[in-house]
LUMDO-868202 format. One record per residue (C-alpha): y, x, z. Coordinates in Angstrom, 1 decimal, padded with zeros to 4 digits. Layout:
v->Y, u->X, w->Z;
...
This chain:
v->-020.5, u->019.2, w->-026.7;
v->-021.2, u->015.6, w->-027.4;
v->-025.0, u->016.3, w->-027.6;
v->-024.9, u->017.9, w->-024.1;
v->-022.9, u->014.9, w->-022.8;
v->-025.5, u->012.4, w->-024.2;
v->-028.3, u->014.4, w->-022.5;
v->-026.4, u->014.6, w->-019.3;
v->-025.9, u->010.8, w->-019.3;
v->-029.5, u->010.2, w->-020.0;
v->-030.6, u->012.6, w->-017.3;
v->-028.3, u->011.1, w->-014.7;
v->-029.2, u->007.6, w->-015.5;
v->-032.9, u->008.3, w->-015.5;
v->-032.7, u->010.2, w->-012.2;
v->-030.7, u->007.4, w->-010.6;
v->-033.3, u->004.8, w->-011.7;
v->-036.1, u->007.0, w->-010.2;
v->-034.1, u->007.3, w->-007.0;
v->-033.4, u->003.6, w->-006.8;
v->-037.1, u->002.8, w->-007.5;
v->-038.2, u->005.2, w->-004.7;
v->-035.8, u->003.7, w->-002.3;
v->-037.1, u->000.3, w->-003.0;
v->-040.7, u->001.4, w->-002.4;
v->-039.8, u->003.1, w->000.8;
v->-037.9, u->000.0, w->001.9;
v->-040.9, u->-002.2, w->001.1;
v->-043.3, u->000.0, w->002.9;
v->-041.1, u->000.1, w->006.0;
v->-040.7, u->-003.6, w->005.9;
v->-044.5, u->-004.0, w->005.7;
v->-045.0, u->-001.8, w->008.8;
v->-042.3, u->-003.3, w->010.9;
v->-042.2, u->-006.8, w->009.7;
v->-044.3, u->-008.4, w->012.4;
v->-042.4, u->-006.6, w->015.2;
v->-039.1, u->-007.6, w->013.7;
v->-040.2, u->-011.2, w->013.6;
v->-040.8, u->-011.0, w->017.3;
v->-037.5, u->-009.4, w->018.1;
v->-035.1, u->-011.2, w->015.8;
v->-034.0, u->-014.7, w->016.4;
v->-031.8, u->-015.8, w->013.4;
v->-028.8, u->-017.9, w->014.3;
v->-028.3, u->-016.5, w->017.7;
v->-025.3, u->-014.1, w->018.1;
v->-022.5, u->-013.5, w->020.6;
v->-020.2, u->-012.5, w->017.7;
v->-017.9, u->-015.2, w->016.3;
v->-018.0, u->-014.3, w->012.6;
v->-015.6, u->-017.0, w->011.5;
v->-012.8, u->-015.8, w->013.8;
v->-013.1, u->-012.4, w->012.1;
v->-011.8, u->-013.8, w->008.8;
v->-008.4, u->-014.7, w->010.2;
v->-006.8, u->-011.3, w->009.8;
v->-006.1, u->-011.9, w->006.1;
v->-003.9, u->-014.8, w->007.1;
v->-001.4, u->-012.4, w->008.6;
v->-000.8, u->-010.9, w->005.2;
v->-001.1, u->-013.9, w->002.8;
v->-000.5, u->-017.6, w->003.3;
v->001.8, u->-020.4, w->002.4;
v->004.8, u->-018.7, w->004.1;
v->004.4, u->-015.6, w->002.0;
v->003.8, u->-017.6, w->-001.1;
v->007.0, u->-019.5, w->-000.7;
v->008.9, u->-016.3, w->-000.1;
v->007.5, u->-014.7, w->-003.2;
v->008.5, u->-017.6, w->-005.4;
v->012.0, u->-017.5, w->-004.1;
v->012.3, u->-013.7, w->-004.6;
v->011.0, u->-013.9, w->-008.2;
v->013.3, u->-016.8, w->-009.1;
v->016.3, u->-015.0, w->-007.8;
v->015.3, u->-011.8, w->-009.6;
v->014.4, u->-013.2, w->-013.0;
v->015.1, u->-016.9, w->-013.2;
v->012.6, u->-019.4, w->-014.6;
v->010.4, u->-016.9, w->-016.5;
v->009.9, u->-014.8, w->-013.4;
v->009.2, u->-018.0, w->-011.4;
v->006.4, u->-018.7, w->-013.8;
v->005.0, u->-015.3, w->-013.2;
v->005.2, u->-015.9, w->-009.5;
v->003.0, u->-019.0, w->-009.8;
v->000.4, u->-016.9, w->-011.5;
v->000.6, u->-014.2, w->-008.8;
v->000.3, u->-016.8, w->-006.0;
v->-002.8, u->-018.2, w->-007.7;
v->-004.4, u->-014.8, w->-007.9;
v->-003.6, u->-014.0, w->-004.2;
v->-005.0, u->-017.3, w->-003.1;
v->-008.3, u->-016.5, w->-004.9;
v->-008.3, u->-013.0, w->-003.4;
v->-007.7, u->-014.2, w->000.1;
v->-010.4, u->-016.9, w->-000.2;
v->-012.9, u->-014.4, w->-001.6;
v->-012.1, u->-011.9, w->001.1;
v->-012.8, u->-014.5, w->003.8;
v->-016.1, u->-015.4, w->002.2;
v->-017.1, u->-011.8, w->001.9;
v->-016.0, u->-011.0, w->005.5;
v->-018.0, u->-013.9, w->006.9;
v->-021.1, u->-012.9, w->004.9;
v->-020.8, u->-009.3, w->006.0;
v->-020.6, u->-010.3, w->009.6;
v->-023.4, u->-012.9, w->009.5;
v->-025.7, u->-010.6, w->007.5;
v->-025.8, u->-008.3, w->010.5;
v->-025.1, u->-010.5, w->013.6;
v->-026.7, u->-013.8, w->012.5;
v->-029.3, u->-013.4, w->009.8;
v->-030.3, u->-009.8, w->010.9;
v->-030.9, u->-008.7, w->007.3;
v->-028.3, u->-005.9, w->007.3;
v->-027.9, u->-002.8, w->009.3;
v->-024.9, u->-001.9, w->011.5;
v->-024.4, u->001.1, w->009.2;
v->-024.1, u->-001.0, w->006.1;
v->-021.8, u->-003.5, w->007.9;
v->-019.5, u->-000.6, w->008.8;
v->-019.4, u->000.4, w->005.1;
v->-018.6, u->-003.2, w->003.9;
v->-016.0, u->-003.5, w->006.6;
v->-014.4, u->-000.2, w->005.4;
v->-014.2, u->-001.6, w->001.9;
v->-012.8, u->-004.9, w->003.1;
v->-010.1, u->-003.1, w->005.0;
v->-009.3, u->-001.2, w->001.9;
v->-008.9, u->-004.4, w->-000.2;
v->-006.7, u->-005.9, w->002.6;
v->-004.6, u->-002.8, w->002.4;
v->-004.2, u->-003.1, w->-001.4;
v->-003.0, u->-006.6, w->-001.0;
v->-000.4, u->-005.5, w->001.5;
v->000.7, u->-002.7, w->-000.8;
v->001.2, u->-005.0, w->-003.8;
v->003.0, u->-007.5, w->-001.7;
v->005.4, u->-004.9, w->-000.4;
v->006.2, u->-003.8, w->-004.0;
v->006.8, u->-007.5, w->-005.0;
v->009.4, u->-008.1, w->-002.3;
v->012.2, u->-006.3, w->-004.3;
v->011.0, u->-006.5, w->-007.9;
v->012.6, u->-004.6, w->-010.7;
v->012.2, u->-005.4, w->-014.4;
v->008.9, u->-003.5, w->-014.7;
v->007.4, u->-005.2, w->-011.7;
v->008.4, u->-008.7, w->-013.0;
v->006.7, u->-007.9, w->-016.3;
v->003.5, u->-006.6, w->-014.8;
v->003.1, u->-008.6, w->-011.6;
v->000.9, u->-011.3, w->-012.9;
v->-001.6, u->-008.9, w->-014.5;
v->-001.6, u->-006.6, w->-011.5;
v->-002.3, u->-009.5, w->-009.1;
v->-005.0, u->-010.8, w->-011.5;
v->-006.7, u->-007.4, w->-011.7;
v->-006.7, u->-007.1, w->-007.9;
v->-008.1, u->-010.6, w->-007.5;
v->-010.8, u->-010.1, w->-010.2;
v->-012.0, u->-006.7, w->-009.1;
v->-015.4, u->-006.7, w->-007.3;
v->-015.4, u->-007.2, w->-003.5;
v->-017.6, u->-005.3, w->-001.2;
v->-021.3, u->-006.0, w->-001.7;
v->-023.6, u->-003.1, w->-002.4;
v->-021.2, u->-000.5, w->-001.0;
v->-024.0, u->001.9, w->000.0;
v->-022.2, u->004.9, w->-001.3;
v->-019.2, u->004.4, w->001.0;
v->-019.2, u->006.7, w->004.1;
v->-019.9, u->004.8, w->007.3;
v->-017.4, u->007.0, w->009.2;
v->-014.3, u->008.1, w->007.3;
v->-012.5, u->011.2, w->008.5;
v->-008.7, u->011.0, w->008.7;
v->-008.1, u->013.1, w->005.6;
v->-010.4, u->011.0, w->003.5;
v->-008.9, u->007.8, w->004.9;
v->-005.4, u->009.1, w->003.9;
v->-006.7, u->010.0, w->000.4;
v->-008.1, u->006.5, w->000.0;
v->-004.8, u->004.9, w->001.0;
v->-003.0, u->007.0, w->-001.5;
v->-005.4, u->006.1, w->-004.2;
v->-005.1, u->002.4, w->-003.4;
v->-001.3, u->002.6, w->-003.6;
v->-001.6, u->004.6, w->-006.9;
v->-003.7, u->001.8, w->-008.5;
v->-001.0, u->-000.8, w->-007.5;
v->001.9, u->001.3, w->-008.9;
v->000.0, u->002.0, w->-012.1;
v->-000.8, u->-001.7, w->-012.6;
v->002.9, u->-002.4, w->-012.2;
v->003.8, u->000.0, w->-015.0;
v->005.2, u->002.7, w->-012.7;
v->003.5, u->005.8, w->-014.2;
v->006.0, u->008.3, w->-012.9;
v->005.6, u->007.1, w->-009.3;
v->001.8, u->007.0, w->-009.7;
v->001.8, u->010.7, w->-010.8;
v->004.1, u->011.8, w->-008.0;
v->001.9, u->010.0, w->-005.5;
v->-001.3, u->011.6, w->-006.8;
v->000.3, u->015.0, w->-006.7;
v->000.6, u->014.6, w->-002.9;
v->-003.2, u->014.8, w->-002.5;
v->-004.7, u->018.2, w->-001.8;
v->-007.0, u->020.1, w->-004.2;
v->-009.8, u->019.2, w->-001.8;
v->-009.5, u->015.6, w->-002.7;
v->-010.4, u->016.3, w->-006.3;
v->-013.6, u->018.1, w->-005.1;
v->-014.6, u->015.3, w->-002.8;
v->-017.6, u->013.3, w->-004.0;
v->-016.2, u->010.3, w->-002.2;
v->-012.8, u->010.1, w->-003.9;
v->-012.7, u->012.8, w->-006.6;
v->-014.0, u->010.6, w->-009.4;
v->-011.4, u->007.9, w->-008.7;
v->-008.6, u->010.5, w->-008.6;
v->-009.7, u->011.8, w->-012.0;
v->-009.9, u->008.3, w->-013.3;
v->-006.3, u->007.5, w->-012.2;
v->-004.9, u->010.6, w->-013.8;
v->-006.8, u->009.6, w->-017.0;
v->-005.2, u->006.2, w->-016.9;
v->-001.7, u->007.6, w->-016.5;
v->-002.3, u->009.8, w->-019.7;
v->-003.8, u->006.8, w->-021.5;
v->-000.6, u->004.7, w->-020.9;
v->001.4, u->007.7, w->-022.2;
v->-000.7, u->007.7, w->-025.4;
v->-002.1, u->011.1, w->-024.5;
v->-005.5, u->010.3, w->-025.9;
v->-007.2, u->013.7, w->-025.8;
v->-006.3, u->014.4, w->-022.2;
v->-007.2, u->010.9, w->-021.2;
v->-010.5, u->011.1, w->-022.9;
v->-011.4, u->014.4, w->-021.2;
v->-010.5, u->013.2, w->-017.8;
v->-012.3, u->009.9, w->-018.2;
v->-015.4, u->011.9, w->-019.2;
v->-015.1, u->014.2, w->-016.2;
v->-014.6, u->011.2, w->-013.9;
v->-017.7, u->009.4, w->-015.4;
v->-020.0, u->012.3, w->-015.0;
v->-018.7, u->013.0, w->-011.4;
v->-019.1, u->009.4, w->-010.4;
v->-022.6, u->009.2, w->-011.9;
v->-023.6, u->012.3, w->-009.9;
v->-022.2, u->010.7, w->-006.7;
v->-023.7, u->007.3, w->-007.4;
v->-020.3, u->005.5, w->-007.6;
v->-021.4, u->002.7, w->-010.0;
v->-018.0, u->000.9, w->-010.3;
v->-016.0, u->004.1, w->-010.9;
v->-018.6, u->005.4, w->-013.3;
v->-018.5, u->002.3, w->-015.5;
v->-014.7, u->002.1, w->-015.4;
v->-014.4, u->005.7, w->-016.5;
v->-016.9, u->005.3, w->-019.4;
v->-015.0, u->002.2, w->-020.5;
v->-011.7, u->004.1, w->-020.4;
v->-013.4, u->007.0, w->-022.2;
v->-014.4, u->004.7, w->-025.0;
v->-010.9, u->003.3, w->-025.3;
v->-009.2, u->006.7, w->-025.4;
v->-011.8, u->008.3, w->-027.7;
v->-011.6, u->005.4, w->-030.2;
v->-008.1, u->006.7, w->-031.0;
v->-009.4, u->010.2, w->-031.8;
v->-010.9, u->010.2, w->-035.3;
v->-013.3, u->013.1, w->-034.6;
v->-015.0, u->011.2, w->-031.7;
v->-015.6, u->007.7, w->-033.0;
v->-019.0, u->008.1, w->-034.6;
v->-020.2, u->010.3, w->-031.7;
v->-019.1, u->007.6, w->-029.2;
v->-021.0, u->005.0, w->-031.1;
v->-024.1, u->007.0, w->-030.6;
v->-023.5, u->007.1, w->-026.9;
v->-022.7, u->003.4, w->-026.7;
v->-026.3, u->002.1, w->-026.2;
v->-026.7, u->004.4, w->-023.1;
v->-023.5, u->003.2, w->-021.5;
v->-024.4, u->-000.4, w->-022.4;
v->-027.7, u->000.1, w->-020.6;
v->-025.8, u->001.3, w->-017.5;
v->-023.5, u->-001.6, w->-017.7;
v->-026.3, u->-004.1, w->-018.0;
v->-028.0, u->-002.5, w->-015.0;
v->-024.9, u->-003.1, w->-012.9;
v->-024.0, u->-006.5, w->-014.4;
v->-025.1, u->-008.6, w->-011.4;
v->-023.1, u->-006.5, w->-009.0;
v->-020.2, u->-005.8, w->-011.2;
v->-020.0, u->-008.6, w->-013.8;
v->-016.3, u->-008.2, w->-014.6;
v->-016.9, u->-004.6, w->-015.6;
v->-019.5, u->-005.8, w->-018.1;
v->-016.7, u->-007.8, w->-019.8;
v->-014.5, u->-004.7, w->-019.9;
v->-017.3, u->-002.7, w->-021.5;
v->-017.9, u->-005.3, w->-024.2;
v->-014.1, u->-005.3, w->-025.0;
v->-014.0, u->-001.5, w->-025.2;
v->-017.1, u->-001.5, w->-027.5;
v->-015.5, u->-004.0, w->-029.8;
v->-012.3, u->-002.0, w->-030.1;
v->-014.4, u->001.2, w->-030.8;
v->-016.2, u->-000.5, w->-033.7;
v->-013.0, u->-001.8, w->-035.2;
v->-011.3, u->001.6, w->-035.1;
v->-014.5, u->003.0, w->-036.7;
v->-014.1, u->000.5, w->-039.5;
v->-017.1, u->-001.6, w->-038.5;
v->-015.4, u->-004.9, w->-037.9;
v->-018.5, u->-007.1, w->-038.1;
v->-020.0, u->-005.2, w->-035.2;
v->-016.6, u->-005.3, w->-033.4;
v->-016.4, u->-009.1, w->-033.7;
v->-020.0, u->-009.4, w->-032.3;
v->-019.0, u->-007.5, w->-029.2;
v->-015.8, u->-009.5, w->-028.7;
v->-017.8, u->-012.7, w->-029.0;
v->-020.2, u->-011.4, w->-026.4;
v->-017.2, u->-010.5, w->-024.2;
v->-015.9, u->-014.1, w->-024.5;
v->-019.2, u->-015.6, w->-023.6;
v->-019.7, u->-013.2, w->-020.6;
v->-016.2, u->-013.8, w->-019.3;
v->-016.8, u->-017.5, w->-019.2;
v->-020.2, u->-017.0, w->-017.4;
v->-018.7, u->-014.9, w->-014.7;
v->-015.5, u->-016.9, w->-014.3;
v->-013.1, u->-014.3, w->-015.7;
v->-010.7, u->-016.9, w->-017.2;
v->-007.3, u->-015.6, w->-016.4;
v->-005.1, u->-015.6, w->-019.5;
v->-004.6, u->-011.8, w->-019.2;
v->-008.3, u->-011.2, w->-019.8;
v->-008.8, u->-014.0, w->-022.3;
v->-005.8, u->-013.0, w->-024.5;
v->-007.2, u->-009.5, w->-025.0;
v->-010.6, u->-010.8, w->-026.2;
v->-009.0, u->-013.4, w->-028.4;
v->-006.7, u->-010.8, w->-029.9;
v->-009.6, u->-008.5, w->-030.6;
v->-011.5, u->-011.2, w->-032.3;
v->-008.4, u->-011.7, w->-034.5;
v->-008.2, u->-008.0, w->-035.4;
v->-011.9, u->-008.1, w->-036.4;
v->-011.5, u->-011.2, w->-038.5;
v->-008.5, u->-009.7, w->-040.3;
v->-010.4, u->-006.6, w->-041.1;
v->-013.2, u->-008.8, w->-042.6;
v->-010.7, u->-010.6, w->-044.8;
v->-010.8, u->-013.9, w->-042.9;
v->-007.0, u->-013.9, w->-042.7;
v->-006.4, u->-017.6, w->-041.8;
v->-009.0, u->-017.4, w->-039.0;
v->-007.3, u->-014.2, w->-037.7;
v->-003.9, u->-015.8, w->-037.8;
v->-005.2, u->-018.6, w->-035.6;
v->-006.6, u->-016.2, w->-033.1;
v->-003.4, u->-014.2, w->-033.0;
v->-001.4, u->-017.3, w->-032.3;
v->-003.8, u->-018.3, w->-029.5;
v->-003.5, u->-014.8, w->-028.0;
v->000.3, u->-015.0, w->-028.1;
v->000.4, u->-018.4, w->-026.4;
v->-002.0, u->-017.1, w->-023.6;
v->000.2, u->-014.1, w->-023.0;
v->003.4, u->-016.1, w->-022.9;
v->001.8, u->-018.3, w->-020.2;
v->001.7, u->-015.5, w->-017.6;
v->004.2, u->-012.7, w->-018.6;
v->007.9, u->-012.2, w->-019.1;
v->009.5, u->-012.1, w->-022.6;
v->009.8, u->-008.2, w->-022.7;
v->006.2, u->-007.4, w->-021.8;
v->004.8, u->-004.9, w->-024.4;
v->001.5, u->-006.9, w->-024.7;
v->003.6, u->-009.6, w->-026.5;
v->004.7, u->-007.0, w->-029.0;
v->001.1, u->-006.3, w->-029.9;
v->000.5, u->-009.9, w->-030.7;
v->003.7, u->-010.1, w->-032.8;
v->002.6, u->-007.0, w->-034.7;
v->-000.8, u->-008.5, w->-035.4;
v->000.8, u->-011.7, w->-036.6;
v->003.1, u->-009.6, w->-038.9;
v->000.0, u->-007.9, w->-040.3;
v->-001.7, u->-011.2, w->-041.1;
v->001.4, u->-012.6, w->-042.7;
v->001.7, u->-009.4, w->-044.8;
v->-001.8, u->-009.9, w->-046.1;
v->-000.9, u->-013.4, w->-047.0;
v->002.2, u->-012.2, w->-048.9;
v->004.6, u->-014.0, w->-046.6;
v->007.0, u->-011.1, w->-046.1;
v->009.8, u->-013.2, w->-044.5;
v->007.4, u->-014.1, w->-041.7;
v->006.2, u->-010.5, w->-041.6;
v->009.7, u->-009.2, w->-041.1;
v->010.4, u->-011.8, w->-038.4;
v->007.3, u->-011.0, w->-036.3;
v->007.8, u->-007.2, w->-036.7;
v->011.4, u->-007.5, w->-035.6;
v->010.4, u->-009.4, w->-032.5;
v->007.8, u->-006.7, w->-031.7;
v->010.3, u->-003.9, w->-032.3;
v->012.9, u->-005.6, w->-030.0;
v->010.3, u->-005.9, w->-027.2;
v->009.2, u->-002.3, w->-027.5;
v->012.7, u->-001.0, w->-027.4;
v->013.8, u->-003.1, w->-024.5;
v->010.6, u->-002.4, w->-022.5;
v->009.7, u->001.2, w->-023.5;
v->012.8, u->002.8, w->-025.1;
v->014.1, u->003.4, w->-028.6;
v->011.5, u->005.9, w->-029.8;
v->008.3, u->005.1, w->-027.9;
v->005.1, u->005.8, w->-029.9;
v->004.1, u->002.1, w->-029.7;
v->007.0, u->001.1, w->-031.8;
v->005.6, u->002.9, w->-034.9;
v->003.5, u->-000.1, w->-036.0;
v->006.4, u->-002.6, w->-035.8;
v->008.7, u->-000.2, w->-037.6;
v->006.1, u->000.4, w->-040.4;
v->005.4, u->-003.3, w->-040.8;
v->009.2, u->-004.1, w->-040.9;
v->009.7, u->-001.4, w->-043.5;
v->006.9, u->-002.7, w->-045.7;
v->008.3, u->-006.3, w->-045.5;
v->011.8, u->-005.1, w->-046.3;
v->010.5, u->-003.1, w->-049.3;
v->008.7, u->-006.2, w->-050.7;
v->011.9, u->-008.2, w->-050.1;
v->014.0, u->-005.7, w->-052.0;
v->015.9, u->-004.4, w->-048.9;
v->015.3, u->-000.8, w->-049.9;
v->017.8, u->001.0, w->-047.6;
v->016.6, u->-000.8, w->-044.5;
v->013.0, u->-000.2, w->-045.6;
v->013.6, u->003.5, w->-045.9;
v->015.4, u->003.7, w->-042.6;
v->012.5, u->002.0, w->-040.7;
v->009.7, u->003.8, w->-042.5;
v->011.3, u->007.2, w->-042.0;
v->011.9, u->006.4, w->-038.3;
v->008.2, u->005.5, w->-037.9;
v->007.2, u->008.8, w->-039.5;
v->009.6, u->010.8, w->-037.3;
v->008.2, u->009.2, w->-034.1;
v->004.6, u->009.9, w->-035.3;
v->005.5, u->013.6, w->-035.7;
v->007.3, u->014.0, w->-032.4;
v->004.1, u->014.2, w->-030.3;
v->000.3, u->014.1, w->-030.4;
v->000.0, u->010.3, w->-030.3;
v->-003.0, u->009.9, w->-032.6;
v->-002.6, u->006.9, w->-034.9;
v->-003.5, u->008.8, w->-038.1;
v->-003.9, u->005.5, w->-040.0;
v->-000.3, u->004.6, w->-039.2;
v->001.1, u->007.9, w->-040.4;
v->-000.9, u->007.8, w->-043.6;
v->000.2, u->004.2, w->-044.3;
v->003.9, u->005.2, w->-043.8;
v->003.6, u->008.1, w->-046.2;
v->002.0, u->005.9, w->-048.8;
v->004.7, u->003.3, w->-048.5;
v->007.5, u->005.9, w->-048.6;
v->006.1, u->007.2, w->-051.9;
v->006.0, u->003.7, w->-053.3;
v->009.5, u->003.0, w->-052.1;
v->010.9, u->006.0, w->-053.9;
v->009.1, u->005.0, w->-057.1;
v->010.9, u->001.6, w->-056.8;
v->014.3, u->003.3, w->-056.3;
v->013.7, u->005.7, w->-059.2;
v->013.4, u->008.9, w->-057.1;
v->010.3, u->010.2, w->-058.8;
v->010.6, u->013.7, w->-057.2;
v->010.5, u->012.4, w->-053.6;
v->007.8, u->009.9, w->-054.5;
v->005.7, u->012.9, w->-055.7;
v->006.4, u->014.8, w->-052.5;
v->005.2, u->012.0, w->-050.4;
v->002.2, u->011.5, w->-052.6;
v->001.2, u->015.1, w->-052.0;
v->001.7, u->014.7, w->-048.3;
v->-000.7, u->011.7, w->-048.4;
v->-003.3, u->013.8, w->-050.1;
v->-002.9, u->016.7, w->-047.7;
v->-003.0, u->014.3, w->-044.7;
v->-006.2, u->012.6, w->-045.8;
v->-007.8, u->016.0, w->-046.4;
v->-006.9, u->017.1, w->-042.8;
v->-007.6, u->013.9, w->-040.9;
v->-010.1, u->011.9, w->-043.0;
v->-012.4, u->009.6, w->-041.0;
v->-014.7, u->009.1, w->-043.9;
v->-013.2, u->005.7, w->-044.7;
v->-013.2, u->005.1, w->-048.5;
v->-009.9, u->003.3, w->-048.3;
v->-008.2, u->006.5, w->-047.3;
v->-009.3, u->008.2, w->-050.6;
v->-008.5, u->005.1, w->-052.6;
v->-004.9, u->005.1, w->-051.2;
v->-004.4, u->008.8, w->-051.7;
v->-005.6, u->008.8, w->-055.3;
v->-003.7, u->005.5, w->-056.1;
v->-000.4, u->006.8, w->-054.7;
v->-000.8, u->010.1, w->-056.5;
v->-001.6, u->008.4, w->-059.8;
v->001.4, u->006.2, w->-059.6;
v->003.7, u->009.2, w->-058.9;
v->002.2, u->011.1, w->-061.8;
v->002.6, u->008.2, w->-064.1;
v->006.3, u->007.8, w->-063.2;
v->006.8, u->011.6, w->-063.8;
v->005.3, u->011.3, w->-067.3;
v->002.0, u->013.1, w->-066.7;
v->-000.2, u->010.2, w->-068.0;
v->-003.4, u->012.2, w->-068.3;
v->-003.3, u->013.4, w->-064.7;
v->-002.3, u->009.9, w->-063.6;
v->-005.3, u->008.4, w->-065.4;
v->-007.6, u->010.9, w->-063.7;
v->-006.2, u->010.0, w->-060.2;
v->-006.6, u->006.3, w->-060.8;
v->-010.2, u->006.8, w->-062.0;
v->-010.9, u->008.7, w->-058.8;
v->-009.4, u->005.8, w->-056.8;
v->-011.7, u->003.3, w->-058.6;
v->-014.7, u->005.6, w->-058.0;
v->-013.8, u->005.9, w->-054.3;
v->-013.5, u->002.1, w->-054.0;
């Protein structure tokens, strides 16, 4: 139950703080006892190890030669737009290689020069650095022969790899990795890369090669669960994704994997926000997760940004846009502080601010944010990336609220084209663009086209468990109104009844749901001649408002 989960989170977090406090006290006591002896034995700055030479291995994987080759491959595969993406990838890899060298030098000098780090912790940091180097190699291998999905996602994948934390504070990593665990880690590293490139099927097939023992492993089990959750998340399987994120978060907390734990809880918030029955419960849990994120903010600052974005999205879907806007503004401020300035990250925050402003009725401000987000996305991605479709849908929504239905139809059409080219004819993501296009066409008097697009949106909604109850309710309302405009009172009444039934089954407690249901029913009753019943429904709509 959610109550049990909250208590488990509190218990694990409290226990981890006690353990950390005890470890600090032991370390201080040990330092006090051995400090004078250590001062006699340690001579900082004297070491037979050449730490700077140890940073050269990354040059074998990434340098100017590889950068030139990548640019040429992308230009050949996708023309100027792909070349633009290649420049973004090159910049990310340059930052990653430079950060890797700094971290590698620090890890070496901390043990061999400054004498402030044990050989055991050095081995752990080195294991982590080898993993990061392996991930860079895997991504480069995928980019050598890019398909359409790779070209679309390369910039974001490279940015994510470059921005992820390096290898400080890796105390949980095993100093000696057995061959089976090493193989599991290599599989997981490759799976992350494939998923970032939009290759969900290959990701799943790769994860299936791991044995059942990997899932039970405290070292890599949480990460395996998290990856499976992210595959489901991309497929809009919100319930399954939510459950697996939750399991990954609890397992990671138990094992002390801070980064995996926070990523899992952020994913859990994102998936659960789309499940109407979990939104309020998640808001109750939010302060606990925020405390965890703040506790790890120094070591994992970028994950703090991800948490703030997820919290903002949760509040918006729970119809609390003012709180959502506050979290997005905090995310923007934090991103600037920690240097997370890649357009991929900034565009998500700017777009979220726009959604919040739109829900608050600040339409012109929202429109400006959506336009900014679109420009940011166009600076690093290809024309058929689904993230562009999201921005076009948000622009369409803003134009609809301003009554500019020609612009609404234009933006919705662009979004629909991107979704169909990138994801297929009937992907769940296309429902929003179809519904917006149908609404615009209805207002413009294009009733046949409006009916076609609205009915297609409804069919896709009912083809699977995709969530998005607000979308389906809205489509039902518009179909009822459309049939009133075309004089088909019977079908208008049928859809009005469906709206009422739908709200009864899936209500989130939002008053606008009841307002819409009563208003649509009242209009249908009025058209059918039952004026008394129509008046009663409209009075109920006013009361709900």
